[in-house]
C-alpha positions in Angstrom: 19.0 -1.0 -25.1 17.0 1.4 -27.2 13.9 -0.7 -26.6 14.2 -0.6 -22.8 15.0 3.2 -22.8 11.9 3.9 -24.8 9.9 1.6 -22.6 11.0 3.5 -19.5 10.1 6.8 -21.2 6.6 5.5 -21.9 6.1 4.4 -18.3 7.2 7.7 -16.9 4.9 9.6 -19.3 1.8 7.6 -18.2 0.8 9.7 -15.2 1.5 13.0 -17.1 -0.6 11.9 -20.0 -3.4 10.7 -17.8 -3.4 14.1 -15.9 -3.6 15.8 -19.3 -6.7 13.8 -20.1 -8.2 14.6 -16.8 -7.6 18.3 -17.1 -9.1 18.4 -20.6 -12.1 16.1 -20.4 -13.5 16.9 -16.9 -16.1 14.1 -17.2 -16.3 13.2 -13.5 -19.6 15.0 -13.0 -21.2 13.0 -15.8 -21.8 10.1 -13.3 -24.3 12.3 -11.4 -26.7 12.6 -14.4 -27.4 8.8 -14.5 -30.9 7.5 -13.7 -30.1 7.0 -10.0 -28.5 10.4 -9.6 -30.3 12.6 -12.1 -30.5 12.3 -15.8 -28.3 10.7 -18.5 -24.8 12.1 -19.3 -24.9 15.7 -20.5 -22.6 14.9 -23.4 -22.9 16.3 -26.9 -20.6 16.9 -29.8 -20.1 20.6 -30.2 -17.9 22.9 -32.2 -17.9 25.8 -29.7 -17.6 26.1 -25.9 -15.8 22.8 -25.7 -12.3 21.6 -25.3 -10.6 19.4 -27.9 -8.0 16.9 -26.7 -4.4 17.6 -27.7 -2.6 15.4 -30.2 -0.5 13.9 -27.4 -3.6 12.6 -25.6 -5.2 11.0 -28.7 -2.2 9.8 -30.7 -2.4 6.1 -31.3 -5.8 5.8 -29.6 -9.5 6.2 -30.3 -10.4 9.8 -31.0 -12.2 11.4 -28.1 -15.1 13.6 -28.7 -15.5 17.1 -27.2 -17.4 17.0 -24.0 -19.6 19.6 -22.5 -21.0 19.1 -19.0 -24.3 20.1 -17.6 -24.6 21.6 -14.1 -23.6 19.0 -11.5 -26.1 18.0 -8.8 -23.6 17.3 -6.0 -20.0 17.8 -5.2 -17.3 15.5 -6.5 -16.5 14.2 -3.0 -20.1 13.1 -2.4 -20.3 11.5 -5.9 -17.2 9.5 -5.2 -18.7 8.2 -1.9 -22.0 7.4 -3.5 -20.3 5.4 -6.3 -18.9 3.0 -3.6 -22.1 2.9 -1.6 -24.4 2.3 -4.5 -22.2 0.4 -6.9 -24.8 -2.3 -7.7 -27.4 0.3 -8.6 -25.0 2.3 -10.6 -23.7 -0.7 -12.6 -27.0 -1.0 -14.4 -26.8 2.7 -15.5 -23.1 2.6 -16.3 -22.3 -0.7 -18.1 -23.8 -3.0 -20.7 -24.9 -6.1 -18.9 -23.1 -8.6 -21.1 -20.0 -6.9 -22.4 -19.2 -4.6 -19.4 -18.6 -1.7 -21.7 -19.7 1.8 -20.7 -23.1 2.8 -22.0 -21.7 6.1 -23.1 -19.4 5.8 -26.1 -17.4 8.9 -25.2 -16.6 7.6 -21.7 -15.7 4.2 -23.2 -13.3 6.0 -25.5 -11.6 7.8 -22.6 -11.3 4.5 -20.7 -9.7 2.8 -23.7 -7.3 5.7 -23.9 -6.5 5.2 -20.2 -5.9 1.5 -20.8 -3.6 2.4 -23.7 -1.5 4.6 -21.4 -1.5 2.3 -18.5 -1.3 -1.3 -19.9 0.0 -1.1 -23.5 3.7 -1.0 -22.5 3.2 -3.7 -19.8 1.4 -6.0 -22.2 4.4 -5.8 -24.6 6.6 -6.9 -21.7 4.4 -9.9 -21.1 4.5 -10.8 -24.8 8.3 -10.8 -24.6 8.2 -13.1 -21.6 5.8 -15.4 -23.4 8.2 -15.7 -26.4 11.2 -16.2 -24.0 9.4 -19.0 -22.2 8.4 -20.6 -25.5 12.0 -20.6 -26.6 13.2 -22.1 -23.3 10.5 -24.8 -23.6 11.5 -25.7 -27.1 15.3 -25.9 -26.2 14.6 -28.1 -23.2 12.3 -30.4 -25.3 14.9 -30.5 -28.1 17.9 -31.3 -25.9 16.5 -33.6 -23.1 16.4 -37.3 -23.8 13.8 -39.7 -22.2 14.7 -43.2 -20.9 15.1 -45.8 -23.6 12.1 -48.0 -24.3 12.4 -51.6 -25.3 15.1 -53.3 -27.4 14.7 -50.8 -30.2 16.0 -48.1 -27.7 13.3 -45.7 -28.8 13.1 -42.5 -26.7 11.1 -39.4 -26.5 13.5 -37.5 -28.7 13.0 -40.2 -31.4 9.2 -40.2 -31.1 9.0 -36.4 -31.1 12.0 -35.6 -33.2 11.9 -32.2 -34.9 11.6 -32.3 -38.6 12.1 -28.8 -40.1 11.3 -30.0 -43.6 7.7 -30.3 -42.5 5.7 -27.1 -42.3 3.8 -28.3 -39.3 7.0 -27.8 -37.3 6.9 -24.1 -37.9 3.3 -23.5 -37.1 4.0 -23.2 -33.4 5.9 -20.0 -34.2 3.3 -18.5 -36.5 2.2 -16.0 -33.8 5.6 -14.4 -34.2 4.5 -13.0 -37.6 2.2 -10.7 -35.6 4.0 -10.5 -32.2 7.4 -9.3 -33.6 5.9 -6.3 -35.4 3.8 -5.6 -32.4 6.9 -5.5 -30.2 9.2 -3.6 -32.5 6.8 -0.9 -33.7 5.8 0.9 -30.5 6.0 4.6 -31.4 2.9 6.9 -31.8 2.5 6.0 -35.5 2.2 2.2 -34.8 -1.1 0.8 -36.2 -1.2 -1.6 -33.3 -1.7 1.1 -30.7 -5.2 1.9 -31.8 -6.4 -1.7 -31.7 -3.8 -3.2 -29.3 -6.3 -5.4 -27.4 -7.6 -6.9 -30.7 -3.9 -7.5 -31.7 -3.2 -9.3 -28.5 -6.3 -11.4 -29.0 -5.1 -12.6 -32.4 -1.5 -13.2 -31.1 -2.8 -15.4 -28.4 -5.2 -17.2 -30.8 -2.3 -17.9 -33.2 -0.1 -19.1 -30.4 -2.7 -21.5 -29.1 -3.7 -22.8 -32.5 -0.1 -23.3 -33.5 0.7 -25.3 -30.4 -2.4 -27.4 -30.9 -1.5 -28.2 -34.5 2.1 -29.0 -33.4 0.8 -31.3 -30.6 -1.4 -33.1 -33.1 1.3 -33.4 -35.7 3.8 -34.7 -33.2 1.3 -37.2 -31.8 0.5 -38.4 -35.4 4.2 -39.0 -36.1 4.6 -40.7 -32.7 1.7 -43.0 -33.4 3.1 -44.0 -36.7 6.5 -44.8 -35.2 4.9 -46.6 -32.2 2.8 -48.8 -34.5 5.9 -49.6 -36.6 7.8 -50.6 -33.4 4.8 -52.8 -32.4 4.8 -54.4 -35.8 8.5 -55.2 -35.6 8.0 -56.6 -32.1 5.1 -58.8 -33.3 7.3 -60.6 -35.8 10.1 -61.4 -33.3 10.6 -64.9 -32.1 8.7 -65.8 -28.9 5.9 -63.3 -29.4 2.3 -64.6 -29.2 0.8 -63.0 -32.3 -2.8 -63.9 -31.4 -2.5 -62.3 -27.9 -0.7 -59.4 -29.4 -3.5 -58.7 -31.8 -6.1 -59.1 -29.2 -4.6 -56.3 -27.1 -5.1 -53.9 -30.1 -2.0 -51.8 -29.4 -2.6 -49.4 -32.4 -6.0 -48.4 -30.9 -4.4 -48.0 -27.5 -1.7 -45.8 -28.8 -4.2 -43.7 -30.7 -6.2 -43.1 -27.6 -3.1 -42.4 -25.6 -1.8 -39.7 -27.9 -5.3 -38.3 -28.4 -5.5 -37.9 -24.6 -2.0 -36.3 -24.7 -3.0 -33.8 -27.4 -6.3 -33.0 -25.7 -4.7 -32.4 -22.3 -1.9 -30.3 -23.7 -4.3 -28.3 -25.8 -6.7 -27.6 -22.9 -3.8 -26.5 -20.8 -2.6 -24.1 -23.6 -6.1 -22.7 -23.9 -6.4 -22.0 -20.2 -2.9 -20.4 -20.3 -3.8 -18.2 -23.2 -7.1 -17.1 -21.6 -5.3 -16.4 -18.4 -2.8 -14.2 -20.3 -5.8 -12.4 -21.7 -6.9 -11.5 -18.2 -3.3 -10.4 -17.4 -3.2 -8.2 -20.5 -6.4 -6.5 -19.1 -8.3 -7.4 -22.3 -12.0 -6.6 -22.2 -14.5 -9.3 -21.3 -15.6 -9.8 -24.9 -12.0 -10.4 -26.1 -11.4 -13.1 -23.5 -14.7 -14.8 -24.3 -14.0 -14.7 -28.0 -10.5 -16.1 -27.3 -11.9 -19.0 -25.4 -14.6 -19.8 -27.9 -12.3 -19.6 -31.0 -9.5 -21.7 -29.3 -12.0 -24.4 -28.5 -13.3 -24.3 -32.1 -9.7 -24.6 -33.4 -9.0 -27.5 -31.0 -12.1 -29.3 -32.4 -10.9 -28.7 -36.0 -7.4 -30.0 -35.2 -8.7 -33.2 -33.6 -10.9 -33.8 -36.7 -8.2 -32.9 -39.2 -5.6 -35.3 -37.7 -8.2 -38.1 -37.1 -7.7 -38.1 -33.3 -10.2 -39.5 -31.0 -11.9 -36.7 -29.0 -11.6 -37.3 -25.3 -15.0 -36.3 -24.0 -13.8 -36.2 -20.4 -10.9 -34.0 -21.1 -12.8 -31.7 -23.4 -15.6 -31.4 -20.8 -12.9 -30.7 -18.2 -12.3 -27.3 -19.9 -15.8 -26.2 -19.2 -15.5 -25.7 -15.5 -12.2 -23.8 -15.4 -13.3 -21.9 -18.6 -16.5 -20.8 -16.9 -14.6 -19.7 -13.8 -12.1 -17.8 -15.9 -15.0 -16.0 -17.7 -16.6 -15.1 -14.4 -13.2 -13.8 -13.1 -12.6 -11.8 -16.2 -16.2 -10.4 -16.1 -15.9 -9.1 -12.6 -12.3 -8.0 -12.9 -13.1 -6.0 -16.1 -16.0 -4.3 -14.3 -13.9 -3.7 -11.2 -11.2 -2.1 -13.3 -13.7 0.2 -14.9 -15.1 1.2 -11.5 -11.6 1.9 -10.3 -11.1 4.0 -13.4 -14.1 6.1 -12.5 -13.0 6.4 -8.9 -9.6 7.6 -10.0 -11.2 10.0 -12.4 -13.1 11.5 -9.5 -9.9 11.8 -7.4 -7.7 13.1 -10.2 -10.4 15.6 -11.3 -10.6 16.9 -7.7 -6.8 17.0 -7.4 -6.6 18.9 -10.7 -9.2 21.4 -9.5 -7.3 21.9 -6.2 -4.0 22.2 -8.1 -5.5 24.9 -10.4 -6.7 26.8 -7.3 -3.3 26.4 -5.7 -1.5 27.6 -8.8 -3.8 30.6 -9.0 -3.2 31.4 -5.3 0.5 31.0 -5.7 0.4 33.3 -8.7 -1.5 35.9 -6.7 0.9 35.5 -3.8 3.9 35.9 -6.0 2.4 39.0 -7.6 1.4 40.5 -4.2 3.7 43.3 -3.2 3.3 42.3 0.4 5.0 39.0 -0.3 8.4 40.7 -0.7 7.9 42.6 2.6 6.9 39.4 4.4 10.0 37.6 3.1 12.3 40.5 4.2 10.6 40.6 7.6 11.0 36.8 8.1 14.6 36.8 6.9 15.4 39.8 9.1 14.0 38.1 12.3 15.5 34.7 11.6 18.9 36.2 10.6 21.6 34.5 12.6 24.6 32.5 11.8 23.3 29.5 13.8 20.1 29.4 11.8 21.8 29.8 8.5 23.8 26.6 9.3 20.6 24.5 9.8 18.6 26.2 7.1 17.0 23.9 4.5 15.8 25.2 1.1 12.0 25.2 1.1 11.9 23.8 -2.4 13.6 20.6 -1.2 10.5 19.8 1.0 7.7 17.8 -0.6 4.6 18.0 1.6 2.4 14.8 1.6 -0.4 15.1 4.2 -1.4 16.9 7.4 -1.2 14.6 10.4 -1.9 17.0 13.2 -3.1 20.5 13.9 -2.7 22.9 16.8 -3.6 26.4 17.8 -0.4 27.9 16.4 0.5 25.5 13.6 0.1 22.2 11.9 2.2 19.0 11.6 2.8 17.8 8.1 4.2 14.6 6.9 6.8 15.4 4.1 9.7 14.0 2.2 13.1 15.6 2.2 15.7 14.3 -0.2 14.0 10.9 -0.3 13.7 10.6 3.5 10.3 10.8 5.3 10.2 13.7 7.8 7.8 15.8 9.8 7.4 19.5 9.4 6.0 21.8 12.1 4.7 24.7 10.1 3.4 27.9 11.8 -0.1 29.2 10.8 0.2 32.4 8.9 -2.6 34.2 10.8 -0.7 33.3 14.1 2.6 34.7 12.9 3.9 37.9 14.6 7.3 39.2 15.4 7.3 37.7 18.8 6.1 34.3 17.5 8.9 34.2 14.9 11.4 35.1 17.6 10.0 32.3 19.8 10.3 30.0 16.8 14.0 31.0 16.4 14.6 30.3 20.1 13.1 26.9 19.8 15.2 26.1 16.8 18.4 27.3 18.6 17.5 25.0 21.6 16.5 21.9 19.7 19.4 22.0 17.3 21.8 21.6 20.2 20.1 18.4 21.4 21.4 15.1 20.3 20.3 11.9 22.0 18.7 8.6 21.0 15.6 9.4 23.1 15.2 13.0 21.8 13.4 13.5 18.5 16.1 14.3 16.0 16.2 17.9 14.6 17.0 17.9 10.9 16.7 21.6 10.0 14.5 24.7 9.6 13.1 26.1 6.4 11.3 29.4 5.6 10.8 31.7 2.7 7.9 34.0 3.8 5.2 34.1 6.5 3.3 31.3 4.7 6.2 28.9 5.0 8.0 28.9 8.3 8.6 25.4 9.5 10.9 23.1 11.5 11.9 19.7 10.1 12.1 16.7 12.5 12.5 13.0 12.1 9.4 10.9 11.3 8.2 8.5 14.0 6.1 5.7 12.5 3.8 4.9 15.4 2.9 8.5 16.3 2.5 9.7 19.9 2.2 7.5 23.0 -1.3 8.8 23.7 -2.7 7.4 20.5 -0.7 4.1 20.9 -2.1 3.5 24.4 -5.6 4.2 23.4 -5.5 1.9 20.3 -6.6 -1.7 20.3 -2.9 -2.7 20.1 -1.9 -0.5 23.0 -4.6 -1.9 25.3 -3.1 -5.4 24.8 0.4 -4.2 26.0 1.9 -5.5 29.2 4.6 -4.0 31.4 7.1 -6.7 30.5 6.9 -5.6 26.8 6.9 -2.8 25.8 5.5 -0.5 28.5 8.6 -0.7 30.7 10.8 0.0 27.6 8.7 3.0 26.7 8.9 4.4 30.3 12.7 3.9 30.5 13.2 5.6 27.1 11.2 8.6 28.2 13.2 8.9 31.4 16.5 8.6 29.5 15.4 11.5 27.2 14.4 13.6 30.2 17.5 12.8 32.1 19.5 14.0 29.1 17.6 17.4 29.1 18.1 17.8 32.9 21.8 17.0 32.5 22.5 19.9 30.2 24.3 23.0 31.5 22.1 24.8 32.4 19.4 22.2 32.6 16.5 22.2 30.1 13.1 22.1 31.6 10.5 20.7 29.2 7.5 22.2 31.0 5.0 20.3 28.8 5.8 16.6 29.3 2.8 14.4 28.5 2.0 11.3 26.4 1.2 13.4 23.4 4.7 14.8 23.3 6.3 11.3 23.6 6.6 9.8 20.1 7.0 6.1 19.3 9.1 4.5 16.6 8.1 1.3 14.7 9.5 -0.8 17.5 7.8 1.3 20.2 11.0 3.0 21.2 10.1 6.4 22.9 11.5 9.8 22.2 10.8 13.2 23.8 9.5 15.9 21.4 7.9 19.4 21.3 10.2 21.8 23.0 8.1 24.9 22.2 7.6 25.6 25.9 11.1 24.4 27.1 13.5 26.8 28.8 17.0 26.6 30.2 16.9 26.8 34.0 19.5 28.6 36.1 18.9 27.5 39.7 21.1 30.1 41.3 19.8 33.1 39.2 16.1 32.7 38.6 13.2 30.4 38.9 10.3 29.8 36.4 6.9 31.2 37.4 5.0 31.3 34.1 2.0 28.9 34.1 2.5 26.9 30.9 1.7 23.4 29.9 -1.3 21.1 29.7 -3.6 21.3 32.7 -3.9 17.6 33.8 -0.1 17.2 33.6 0.8 20.4 35.5 2.6 20.1 38.8 0.7 21.6 41.9 3.4 24.4 42.3 2.9 25.4 38.7 -0.9 25.7 39.2 -0.4 27.7 42.4 1.9 30.0 40.4 4.8 29.3 42.7 8.5 29.1 41.8 9.2 25.7 40.1 12.1 23.9 38.6 13.1 20.5 37.2 10.7 18.8 39.7 7.8 19.9 37.6 8.9 17.6 34.8 9.2 14.7 37.3 5.5 15.3 38.3 4.5 15.3 34.7 6.3 12.0 34.1 4.4 10.6 37.1 1.1 11.4 35.3 2.6 9.7 32.2 3.2 6.6 34.3 -0.5 6.6 35.3 -1.4 6.7 31.6 0.8 3.7 31.0 -0.8 1.9 34.0 -4.5 2.6 33.1 -4.3 3.3 29.3 -6.7 6.2 30.1 -6.6 9.9 30.2 -5.8 11.2 33.7 -8.8 11.9 35.9 -11.1 10.2 33.3 -13.4 8.9 36.1 -14.0 12.5 37.5 -17.0 14.3 35.9 -15.8 17.8 36.6 -14.4 20.7 34.6 -10.7 20.9 34.0 -10.5 24.1 36.2 -12.1 22.3 39.1 -9.8 19.3 38.7 -6.8 21.6 38.7 -7.9 23.4 41.9 -8.4 20.0 43.6 -4.9 19.0 42.5 -3.3 22.1 43.9 -5.3 22.4 47.1 -6.7 19.0 48.0 -3.9 16.7 46.8 -6.1 15.0 44.1 -4.1 12.5 42.0 -5.1 10.0 39.3 -6.5 6.7 40.5 -4.5 3.5 40.0 -6.0 0.0 39.3 -5.6 -2.9 41.8 -3.4 -4.6 39.3 -0.6 -2.0 39.8 2.3 -3.8 41.5 3.6 -2.3 44.8 7.0 -1.0 43.5 5.4 0.6 40.5 2.7 2.2 42.7 5.3 3.5 45.1 7.3 5.1 42.3 4.2 6.8 40.8 3.2 8.1 44.2 6.7 9.4 44.8 6.8 11.2 41.5 3.4 12.8 42.3 4.4 14.2 45.7 3.1 17.7 46.4 6.4 19.1 47.5 9.0 19.2 44.7 11.8 18.4 47.1 10.2 15.1 48.1 10.1 13.9 44.5 12.9 11.8 43.1 15.0 13.2 40.2 15.2 11.3 36.9 18.5 9.6 37.9 16.6 7.9 40.8 13.6 7.2 38.6 15.8 5.5 36.1 17.6 3.4 38.7 14.3 2.3 40.2 12.7 1.4 36.8 15.7 -0.6 35.8 16.1 -2.2 39.2 13.4 -3.0 41.6 10.5 -2.2 39.2 12.0 -4.4 36.5 12.7 -7.2 39.0 9.1 -7.0 40.3 7.7 -7.2 36.7 9.9 -10.2 35.8 8.9 -12.0 39.0 5.2 -11.3 38.3 5.6 -12.6 34.8 7.4 -15.7 36.1 4.6 -16.3 38.6 2.0 -15.9 35.9 3.9 -18.4 33.7 4.1 -20.9 36.5 0.4 -20.6 37.4 -0.4 -21.1 33.7 1.7 -24.2 33.5 0.2 -25.6 36.7 -3.3 -24.9 35.3 -2.5 -26.6 32.1 -1.0 -29.6 34.0 -4.1 -29.9 36.1 -6.3 -29.7 33.0 -4.3 -32.5 31.3 -4.4 -34.7 34.4 -8.2 -34.2 34.7 -8.8 -35.0 31.0 -6.6 -38.1 31.4 -8.5 -39.3 34.4 -11.8 -38.7 32.6 -10.6 -40.8 29.7 -9.6 -43.6 32.1 -12.8 -43.6 34.0 -11.3 -42.1 37.2 -14.0 -39.3 37.2 -17.5 -39.2 36.1 -18.9 -36.0 34.7 -22.5 -35.3 35.9 
């Protein structure tokens, strides 16, 4: 248990140790001084104006020299891109041609330290697995009997019976003399940490040589017993001695067991070399391992007077060469990946340093306390305190969208992927914070499968005021419809499902008391799940509508989705959302932005919509019931438009039936076409038709 606990601690400390190396060495800009990008590395061993690595970064590994950088020629971002674009040209200036090692010894030392942190503990696990499999193989071999042979009832256990009085039996376990100390001594003072790749090479070499000697010894014992059995068989009554001698069974048995030893040894050699690649040994280590194992096999065959099998020994050449090529390119690729990670981590470290400095300045800024008090005072309400989330519990990952007043950030909250809508600091005013509070109070009261789930709100000062919502994997409907996947969608699946989901979400909003008018319904504000289920989002412009008391007159929303009465600055109500949904239906039908075929400014298009009755065009493939529903939703007079109850009934009724009937007709036509094609091909084969 202590072993596994320390192993876990080592793995968890890998990233921290690597970041420590990155922060100290800062060698990323050295790539830019190569022959293709400038001059050679600006590295020199100095005693002043340089940073020495801490003991934690160098313990158990090669000592890293102090590094001093010259002035860079380009930015880190451009150098990372150029490394990918010009990797063949850079290889000649980065690596030795034969060994794949870095030309610069200091960079090579840092790479070996990186390998120590990343692969040392994992290599120990693989060695444990190797020992376990060896023990299992030995137990199976020792316990399993083979079918009896002949009258003497000899079996595989008799031929290959263990004989622990013979030292050859123990040679297969010789590698444990080095493997066990390697596994048990894993702290910073271990002598194996410094040369762990060389240690693994010797462990594998001892393993392969021991197995080869064990194979040869077992085959020698089996040959002696086989020849003895043949001699006894020759003396039995009824045996033709002359024919028996002419068959030369001793020579046949010698060739048979020599082939067995060669085959098993070649297999073990390839397994050992493959383990070397798995251990992430350097290319010279793997080549040395292959060469020494082949030399040891030759010595074993000679020592035990076995007949070398030329075909089998030659058979190792092809896979051995392939293994060397694989190791060569994998070693070089690993080193290039290390350099790329060095670039990224160095840039991240620089950004983190700047962020830490900015946070320190912000925390020491007297205005920060005033901002915090102002935000807390504006957002002070019992309802908001219930849905408040500690800002420290949010882990921001990446920005996935930006707007005029804020940004959308993918984040993690208590292990769950979420989305945070954070306000821009420069856009924050007292009125905007009050508007933010009103949106939270509205959204927090909405619960429906087709409404994006509100998780909570979080704030600490003007820099961090955000709303936390559920994360939708496929993004918004607009991006889905304009993607290659969306252009292949059909109404039977999943376009009708997306439309029905959006209607159900809007019907829930209009069913509230008083009704909630979205006022900005469009494909961008309809989010899709992994299965392309649709949910309504973005209630920043939504308002509760009291029909008997007031009517909305403010012109808000996105121009191409605005209802004509909104553009004309007339009184409007829930019918404006129905019109916007009609525009969404045209997007589902065309997979294009509304009015994409009109080459006019947005203002002129809006004027034509309000005065001339301009509407988005529909393709000829639009079925009649669907076309009629879209036209009804886009009526100029709100009273002539259907409400969302009627829209839902028509989508789930006549529109669905029309889509299913059209799909059935298409399937029938396709089957008829395939049937005609099969009949025509059959007639051609039978000579009924002649092709000219």
